[in-house]
C-alpha positions in Angstrom: -33.2 -3.7 -16.6 -33.9 -4.8 -13.2 -32.0 -3.7 -10.2 -29.3 -6.0 -9.1 -27.2 -6.1 -6.0 -23.5 -6.9 -6.6 -21.1 -8.0 -4.1 -17.6 -7.7 -6.0 -14.6 -9.5 -4.5 -10.8 -9.0 -4.7 -10.1 -12.2 -2.8 -6.6 -12.3 -0.8 -5.6 -12.6 2.8 -6.8 -8.9 3.0 -9.9 -9.0 0.6 -11.2 -6.1 -0.8 -15.0 -6.0 -1.3 -17.9 -3.6 -2.3 -21.5 -4.0 -2.4 -23.6 -2.1 -4.9 -26.8 -1.8 -6.8 -26.8 -1.5 -10.7 -29.9 -0.1 -12.3 -30.7 1.8 -15.3 -30.3 5.0 -13.2 -26.9 4.2 -12.5 -24.5 2.5 -9.8 -25.2 3.3 -6.2 -22.4 2.2 -3.8 -24.0 0.7 -0.6 -20.9 -0.3 1.3 -17.2 -0.9 0.9 -13.8 -1.8 2.4 -11.1 -4.2 2.8 -11.1 -6.9 5.3 -8.4 -7.1 8.0 -5.5 -8.9 7.1 -5.8 -12.6 8.1 -2.2 -13.7 8.9 -1.1 -17.3 8.5 -1.6 -19.4 11.4 0.6 -21.9 13.1 0.7 -25.4 12.2 2.4 -27.9 9.7 1.9 -27.5 5.8 -0.6 -28.3 4.0 -2.8 -28.4 7.1 -2.0 -24.7 8.0 -2.9 -23.4 4.4 -6.4 -25.2 4.6 -7.1 -23.6 7.8 -5.8 -20.3 6.5 -8.0 -20.6 3.6 -11.2 -21.3 5.7 -10.6 -18.0 8.0 -10.5 -16.0 4.7 -13.7 -17.4 3.3 -15.5 -17.3 6.6 -15.1 -13.5 6.6 -16.2 -13.4 3.0 -19.3 -15.7 4.0 -20.2 -13.1 6.4 -20.1 -10.4 3.7 -22.4 -12.6 1.6 -25.0 -13.2 4.5 -24.9 -9.4 5.5 -25.7 -7.8 1.7 -27.5 -10.9 0.2 -26.0 -10.1 -3.3 -28.0 -11.2 -6.6 -24.3 -11.8 -8.0 -21.1 -12.2 -6.8 -18.4 -10.6 -9.2 -14.7 -12.0 -8.5 -11.4 -11.3 -9.9 -10.0 -14.3 -11.5 -6.4 -15.4 -10.4 -3.7 -15.4 -13.0 -1.5 -18.6 -13.0 2.1 -17.8 -11.9 1.6 -14.5 -11.1 2.7 -15.0 -7.5 5.1 -17.0 -5.6 4.2 -20.5 -5.6 3.1 -20.8 -1.8 1.2 -17.6 -2.2 -0.3 -19.0 -5.3 -1.4 -21.8 -3.7 -3.0 -20.2 -0.7 -5.0 -18.2 -2.8 -6.4 -21.1 -5.2 -7.2 -22.7 -1.7 -9.3 -19.6 -0.9 -10.8 -19.4 -4.4 -11.8 -23.3 -3.9 -13.8 -22.8 -0.8 -15.6 -19.7 -2.4 -16.4 -21.8 -5.8 -17.5 -24.9 -3.3 -20.1 -22.4 -1.8 -21.1 -21.1 -5.3 -21.6 -24.6 -6.5 -23.5 -25.5 -3.3 -25.6 -22.4 -2.8 -26.2 -22.0 -6.7 -25.2 -18.2 -6.1 -24.9 -16.3 -9.5 -21.3 -15.4 -9.9 -19.0 -14.0 -12.7 -15.4 -14.3 -12.8 -13.4 -11.3 -14.5 -9.8 -11.4 -15.7 -7.7 -8.5 -14.6 -6.8 -7.3 -18.1 -10.5 -7.4 -19.2 -12.0 -5.6 -16.4 -9.0 -2.7 -16.4 -10.0 -2.2 -19.9 -13.5 -2.0 -19.7 -13.6 0.5 -17.0 -11.0 2.7 -18.5 -7.9 2.4 -16.5 -5.8 4.1 -18.8 -2.7 6.1 -17.9 -3.2 9.8 -18.6 -0.8 12.2 -20.7 0.1 13.8 -17.4 0.7 10.6 -15.4 2.8 9.1 -18.5 4.8 12.4 -18.2 5.4 12.0 -14.6 6.8 8.4 -15.2 9.2 9.9 -17.7 10.4 12.4 -15.4 10.9 9.8 -12.8 12.7 7.7 -15.1 14.9 10.7 -16.5 16.0 11.6 -12.8 17.0 8.3 -12.1 19.2 7.8 -15.5 20.7 11.3 -14.7 21.6 10.2 -11.1 23.0 6.8 -11.3 24.0 6.7 -7.5 20.3 6.8 -6.2 17.1 4.9 -6.5 15.1 7.9 -5.4 13.7 10.4 -7.6 12.8 14.1 -6.9 10.7 16.9 -8.9 12.0 20.4 -9.5 10.7 21.4 -6.0 12.7 18.8 -4.4 9.8 16.5 -3.3 10.3 12.9 -3.6 8.3 11.2 -6.6 7.9 7.6 -7.6 6.8 5.7 -10.6 2.9 5.5 -10.9 2.0 1.8 -11.4 -1.3 0.2 -12.6 -2.4 0.2 -8.9 -2.3 4.0 -8.7 -4.3 4.2 -11.9 -6.8 1.9 -10.5 -7.1 4.1 -7.6 -7.4 7.0 -9.4 -10.4 5.5 -11.6 -12.2 4.4 -8.5 -12.0 7.6 -7.1 -13.2 9.2 -10.3 -16.3 6.9 -10.5 -17.3 6.4 -6.9 -16.0 9.7 -5.4 -19.6 10.9 -4.6 -20.2 7.9 -2.4 -16.8 7.5 -0.6 -16.3 8.8 3.0 -12.8 10.2 1.8 -10.8 9.4 -1.3 -8.9 6.2 -1.7 -5.3 6.1 -1.5 -2.5 3.6 -2.7 -3.1 1.6 0.4 -6.6 1.3 -0.4 -5.6 -0.6 -3.8 -7.7 -3.9 -2.9 -11.0 -1.8 -2.1 -10.2 0.0 -5.5 -10.1 -3.0 -7.4 -13.1 -4.4 -5.8 -15.2 -1.1 -6.8 -14.0 -1.5 -10.2 -14.7 -5.3 -10.5 -18.4 -4.3 -9.7 -18.5 -1.4 -11.8 -17.3 -3.4 -14.8 -20.4 -5.9 -14.5 -22.5 -2.9 -14.4 -21.3 -1.4 -17.6 -21.8 -5.1 -19.2 -25.4 -5.0 -18.0 -25.9 -1.5 -19.5 -24.4 -2.5 -22.6 -26.5 -5.7 -23.1 -29.7 -3.5 -22.3 -28.9 -1.0 -24.7 -28.3 -4.0 -27.4 -31.7 -5.7 -26.1 -29.3 -8.7 -25.5 -28.5 -11.1 -22.7 -25.6 -9.9 -20.7 -22.4 -12.1 -21.1 -21.6 -14.3 -17.9 -18.1 -15.6 -18.7 -17.7 -18.7 -16.4 -14.6 -21.1 -15.9 -15.6 -23.1 -18.7 -15.2 -20.1 -21.1 -11.8 -19.3 -19.6 -10.4 -22.8 -19.9 -11.6 -23.1 -23.3 -9.8 -19.7 -24.4 -13.1 -18.1 -25.3 -12.6 -15.0 -23.5 
């Protein structure tokens, strides 16, 4: 299996990204991060959304120029998952990236959230499940509060899929990270796991002496994934 440089992107107004190399010897993380939040500029709608999306794409374009990936791994949007205008802005950003992919003939793969989470092993552990049960039990016993505390009086909250993603990214990429990722780094964690999912697919295809499946938008629209 030939080495392949992956640039994985969790696209938003504060895009998480990661550049890594996939090969038979494993995955090597080159660089990673979350782009500074790009806030909505002033202007009338819909012009302002076009300008805003362009600002986001310009920063992604810089990443592509810097790391020169063999393939872009991008998280697919999920219709109706956000407020209507947030969803529209996100689709504008995706349009500009898709336009770049089309014109530059850059290889790309879009991964659905449920698919990549399952493939990289983002599953709640018994300890995490127990933790959430304790949070729920505390709140049930204390109807007058929305805050839960453990037996030591420390405030505790429910663990979500985002917490699980961050924990899993730390497990896989810990040796490469400057410091462990935290909840605030959820966009970075997602981008890391997107790239790792593609790496796992490449390994599986190589073991089976088969071509790695690159799911494109036609597959998604036709319900073939």
